[in-house]
C-alpha positions as CSV (number, residue, x, y, z in Angstrom):
1,M,137.4,35.6,129.0
2,R,140.0,35.9,131.8
3,N,141.2,39.3,130.7
4,A,137.6,40.5,130.3
5,V,136.7,39.4,133.8
6,L,139.9,40.9,135.3
7,G,139.4,44.0,133.3
8,L,136.0,44.6,134.7
9,Y,137.3,43.8,138.2
10,S,140.1,46.4,137.6
11,Y,137.6,49.1,136.6
12,A,135.5,48.4,139.7
13,E,138.6,48.3,141.9
14,F,140.0,51.6,140.5
15,G,136.6,53.2,141.1
16,L,136.4,52.0,144.7
17,V,140.0,53.0,145.5
18,M,139.3,56.5,144.0
19,A,136.1,56.8,146.1
20,A,138.0,55.8,149.2
21,F,140.9,58.3,148.7
22,Y,138.7,61.1,147.5
23,P,137.7,62.4,151.0
24,L,141.2,61.7,152.3
25,L,142.8,63.8,149.6
26,G,140.2,66.5,150.1
27,I,141.0,66.7,153.8
28,A,144.7,66.8,153.1
29,H,144.3,69.6,150.6
30,W,142.2,71.6,153.1
31,R,144.7,71.0,156.0
32,H,147.7,72.1,153.8
33,R,145.9,74.8,151.8
34,G,148.7,77.2,152.7
35,D,151.4,75.1,151.0
36,P,151.6,76.2,147.3
37,T,153.3,72.9,146.4
38,Q,150.7,70.7,148.1
39,R,153.4,68.2,149.1
40,V,151.3,66.2,151.5
41,P,148.2,65.9,149.3
42,G,150.6,64.9,146.5
43,Q,151.8,62.1,148.7
44,W,148.2,60.9,149.1
45,M,147.7,61.0,145.4
46,R,150.7,58.7,144.8
47,R,149.4,56.4,147.5
48,L,146.2,56.2,145.5
49,G,148.2,55.2,142.4
50,R,150.2,52.6,144.3
51,T,147.2,51.1,145.9
52,A,145.2,50.8,142.7
53,A,148.1,49.2,140.9
54,R,148.8,46.7,143.6
55,L,145.2,45.6,143.8
56,T,144.8,44.7,140.1
57,P,146.1,41.2,139.3
58,L,146.8,42.3,135.7
59,W,149.8,44.6,136.5
60,K,153.2,43.8,138.0
61,F,155.3,46.9,138.6
62,S,158.9,47.5,139.8
63,V,161.4,50.3,140.2
64,E,165.0,49.7,139.1
65,G,168.2,51.7,139.1
66,T,170.0,53.8,141.7
67,I,168.0,56.5,143.5
68,P,170.1,59.7,143.9
69,A,171.2,59.9,147.5
70,D,170.3,63.5,147.8
71,I,166.9,63.5,146.2
72,Q,165.1,64.1,149.5
73,Q,167.3,67.1,150.2
74,R,167.5,68.8,146.7
75,P,165.0,69.2,143.9
76,Y,165.3,67.5,140.5
77,V,163.5,67.9,137.2
78,V,162.4,64.3,136.6
79,I,161.6,63.3,133.1
80,A,160.3,60.0,131.6
81,N,159.1,58.6,128.3
82,H,155.3,58.2,128.0
83,E,153.8,54.9,126.9
84,S,150.4,54.7,128.5
85,V,147.8,56.2,130.8
86,A,149.2,53.6,133.2
87,D,152.6,55.5,133.5
88,P,151.5,57.7,136.5
89,F,150.5,54.5,138.3
90,L,153.9,53.0,137.8
91,L,155.8,56.2,138.5
92,S,153.9,56.6,141.8
93,F,156.2,53.9,143.1
94,L,159.3,56.2,142.8
95,P,160.2,56.9,146.4
96,W,160.4,60.6,146.6
97,D,157.9,63.5,146.4
98,M,157.2,65.2,143.1
99,R,154.8,67.7,141.7
100,W,153.5,66.6,138.3
101,V,152.8,68.5,135.1
102,G,149.8,67.3,133.1
103,K,147.7,68.5,130.1
104,E,144.8,70.7,131.0
105,E,142.2,68.2,129.6
106,L,143.0,65.8,132.4
107,F,142.0,68.4,135.0
108,K,138.5,68.6,133.5
109,I,137.7,64.9,134.0
110,P,135.1,64.5,136.8
111,F,136.6,63.4,140.2
112,I,140.0,62.6,138.7
113,G,140.6,66.3,137.7
114,T,139.5,67.5,141.1
115,M,141.9,65.1,142.8
116,M,144.7,66.3,140.5
117,R,144.1,69.9,141.5
118,W,143.9,69.0,145.2
119,S,147.2,67.1,145.0
120,G,149.0,70.1,143.5
121,D,149.5,68.8,140.0
122,I,150.2,71.5,137.5
123,A,147.9,72.0,134.4
124,V,149.2,73.2,131.1
125,R,147.4,74.0,127.9
126,R,149.7,73.0,125.1
127,G,150.4,75.8,122.6
128,K,149.0,78.5,124.8
129,G,151.7,81.0,125.9
130,E,150.1,82.3,129.0
131,S,149.3,78.7,130.3
132,V,152.9,77.7,129.6
133,R,154.3,80.7,131.5
134,E,152.0,79.9,134.5
135,M,153.2,76.3,134.4
136,F,156.9,77.4,134.4
137,E,156.3,79.7,137.3
138,A,154.5,77.0,139.3
139,C,157.4,74.6,138.6
140,H,160.0,77.2,139.6
141,E,158.1,77.9,142.8
142,T,158.1,74.1,143.5
143,L,161.9,73.8,142.8
144,R,162.7,76.8,145.0
145,A,160.7,75.0,147.8
146,G,163.0,72.0,147.5
147,Q,160.5,69.7,145.8
148,S,161.1,67.9,142.5
149,V,158.8,68.2,139.4
150,M,157.8,65.5,137.0
151,L,157.3,66.0,133.2
152,F,156.8,63.9,130.1
153,P,159.0,65.7,127.5
154,E,157.4,63.8,124.6
155,G,154.3,65.8,125.4
156,T,151.9,62.9,124.6
157,R,151.8,59.2,124.7
158,S,153.6,57.2,122.1
159,A,151.1,55.3,119.8
160,D,153.5,52.5,118.8
161,G,156.1,52.4,121.6
162,A,158.7,54.4,119.6
163,L,160.5,57.1,121.5
164,Q,159.3,60.4,120.2
165,K,161.2,63.7,120.0
166,F,161.6,65.6,123.3
167,K,160.3,69.1,123.7
168,D,162.6,71.7,125.2
169,G,160.5,72.8,128.2
170,A,161.7,70.5,130.9
171,F,165.3,71.1,130.0
172,Q,164.9,74.9,129.9
173,L,163.3,74.7,133.3
174,A,166.2,72.7,134.8
175,I,168.8,75.1,133.4
176,E,167.0,78.2,134.6
177,A,166.6,76.7,138.0
178,Q,170.2,75.2,137.9
179,V,168.9,71.8,139.2
180,P,169.8,68.3,137.8
181,V,167.7,66.4,135.2
182,L,166.8,62.9,136.3
183,P,165.9,60.6,133.4
184,V,163.6,57.7,134.1
185,A,163.0,54.9,131.5
186,V,159.5,53.4,131.5
187,S,158.9,50.1,129.8
188,G,155.9,47.7,129.7
189,T,153.1,50.0,130.5
190,R,151.9,50.1,126.9
191,E,150.5,46.6,127.5
192,C,148.7,47.9,130.6
193,R,146.4,50.0,128.3
194,P,147.6,50.9,124.8
195,K,146.7,54.4,123.5
196,G,143.1,54.3,122.2
197,S,142.2,51.1,124.1
198,K,139.4,51.0,126.6
199,W,140.6,47.7,128.2
200,F,143.3,46.7,130.6
201,G,145.9,44.1,129.7
202,D,148.4,41.8,131.4
203,A,151.7,43.7,131.9
204,T,155.0,43.5,133.7
205,A,156.4,47.0,133.7
206,F,159.3,48.8,135.2
207,A,160.6,52.4,135.8
208,R,164.4,52.5,135.6
209,V,166.1,55.4,137.3
210,L,169.0,56.5,135.2
211,T,172.0,58.8,135.8
212,P,171.3,62.4,136.8
213,I,172.6,65.1,134.5
214,E,173.9,68.2,136.3
215,T,173.0,71.7,134.8
216,K,175.3,73.8,136.9
217,G,176.9,76.5,134.7
218,M,174.7,75.6,131.7
219,T,172.8,78.4,129.9
220,V,169.7,78.2,127.6
221,D,172.0,77.7,124.7
222,D,172.7,74.3,126.2
223,V,169.1,73.1,126.1
224,P,169.5,71.0,122.9
225,K,172.6,69.3,124.3
226,L,170.9,68.6,127.6
227,R,167.7,67.4,125.9
228,E,169.5,64.9,123.6
229,A,171.7,63.6,126.5
230,A,168.6,62.8,128.5
231,R,166.8,61.3,125.5
232,T,169.9,59.2,124.6
233,Q,170.0,57.8,128.1
234,I,166.4,56.7,128.0
235,A,166.7,55.3,124.4
236,E,169.8,53.2,125.3
237,S,168.2,51.9,128.5
238,L,165.2,50.7,126.5
239,G,167.3,49.3,123.7
240,L,165.9,51.8,121.2
241,A,167.7,54.0,118.6
242,A,168.1,57.6,119.8
243,D,168.0,58.8,116.1
């Protein structure tokens, strides 16, 4: 009964927070319409995530690890494992600006999709070459502007909590741009809302910032090595087998 009541409260709370931030995000997008990275609207979107997470009594989130000292001065390709739709709420607590890459279907959801577009998030249609090329160009433009980008290299949420294979895209991007990869280990969000579930659950979750991996001097031939180094860091942090 408790979880049902708190789950209904959380649905209502999320809706009210979204309604409150919708016009603020729209105004920020309009005021900064000349900025292709939409840094300021993106900041408003992450405030929305933090506010919604803080107001639900079901979730307790924290950030661990050492933040790179230069992350406000240079861009990174930030990658994280993907456990739940709650991951973006948790990762919104990371204390630096990022432009996020998400699957195109999310941008078609009423209101949420509009806010994602306003905030500068980058849509990609998986398996479609033209969409992937457009995503890469938007990411490169963002990195050239000095802003980090955020990707989930598994490509989709894990159904059982196991760490899936990583795709090459994020690591190719980092090497092409000659910027570091910053792995982040996410744990606990699966209990927030497991894949396929319609209900929220009690969860204590963390995002652990790991050791950056430099790409200076690497070529595309080094993508597999970089990919597995990042995946191994996350697996070890979570106590999982890298396999």
